[in-house]
C-alpha positions in Angstrom: 108.8 80.1 97.3 110.8 82.0 94.8 108.2 83.8 93.0 107.4 85.4 96.4 110.9 86.0 97.3 111.2 87.7 93.7 108.3 89.7 94.3 109.7 91.2 97.7 113.1 91.6 96.8 111.8 93.5 93.5 109.5 95.6 95.5 112.5 96.7 97.8 114.3 97.5 94.8 111.7 99.3 93.2 111.3 101.5 96.1 114.5 102.2 96.2 115.2 103.4 92.7 112.0 105.2 93.3 113.2 107.4 96.2 116.5 107.5 94.4 114.7 109.3 91.4 112.7 111.7 93.9 116.3 112.4 95.8 118.2 113.3 92.6 115.2 114.9 90.7 116.8 114.7 87.3 116.2 118.0 85.1 114.1 115.6 82.6 111.4 115.0 84.9 111.1 118.1 87.0 109.8 121.8 85.8 111.8 124.8 87.3 115.3 125.2 88.9 113.9 124.7 92.5 112.9 121.0 91.3 109.4 121.2 92.9 107.0 120.0 90.4 106.7 117.2 88.1 106.6 117.8 84.4 103.4 116.7 82.7 103.0 114.1 80.2 102.7 115.7 76.7 104.4 117.3 73.9 104.7 121.1 72.6 106.8 124.1 72.8 105.9 123.9 76.5 109.2 123.4 78.8 106.6 121.9 81.4 105.6 118.4 79.4 107.5 115.3 78.9 107.2 112.5 76.9 108.6 110.4 80.0 106.7 111.3 83.1 107.6 109.9 86.2 104.7 107.6 86.4 105.7 106.0 82.9 109.3 105.8 84.1 107.8 104.1 87.4 106.1 102.0 85.6 109.4 100.7 83.2 111.4 100.3 85.9 109.1 98.1 87.9 108.5 95.9 84.9 112.1 95.6 84.1 113.0 94.9 87.9 110.6 92.1 88.4 111.7 90.5 85.0 115.6 91.0 86.1 115.1 89.6 89.7 113.2 86.5 88.5 115.4 85.7 85.8 118.4 85.9 88.6 116.3 83.9 90.9 115.6 81.0 88.3 119.1 80.9 87.7 120.3 80.5 91.1 117.5 78.1 91.8 118.3 75.7 88.8 122.1 75.8 89.7 121.3 74.8 93.1 118.9 71.9 92.1 121.4 71.1 89.2 124.6 70.6 91.6 122.6 68.3 94.0 
């Protein structure tokens, strides 16, 4: 049951964090002053490239969120079972 809750909680936190990234549009992810286009993945002299593209950041955030939520929920479950 907790694994399913971990997935739902992780998904909600993931969507909120992705929404916040799109809303605030950090300079290292978007190209111009209006911040309407995402930077491409790559290196070089071109200012339209980044080694941390949007998809990669969301991938890492998703893994970290799921791991942290799973650990927290397992600790909570362990404490409730242990105290009974």
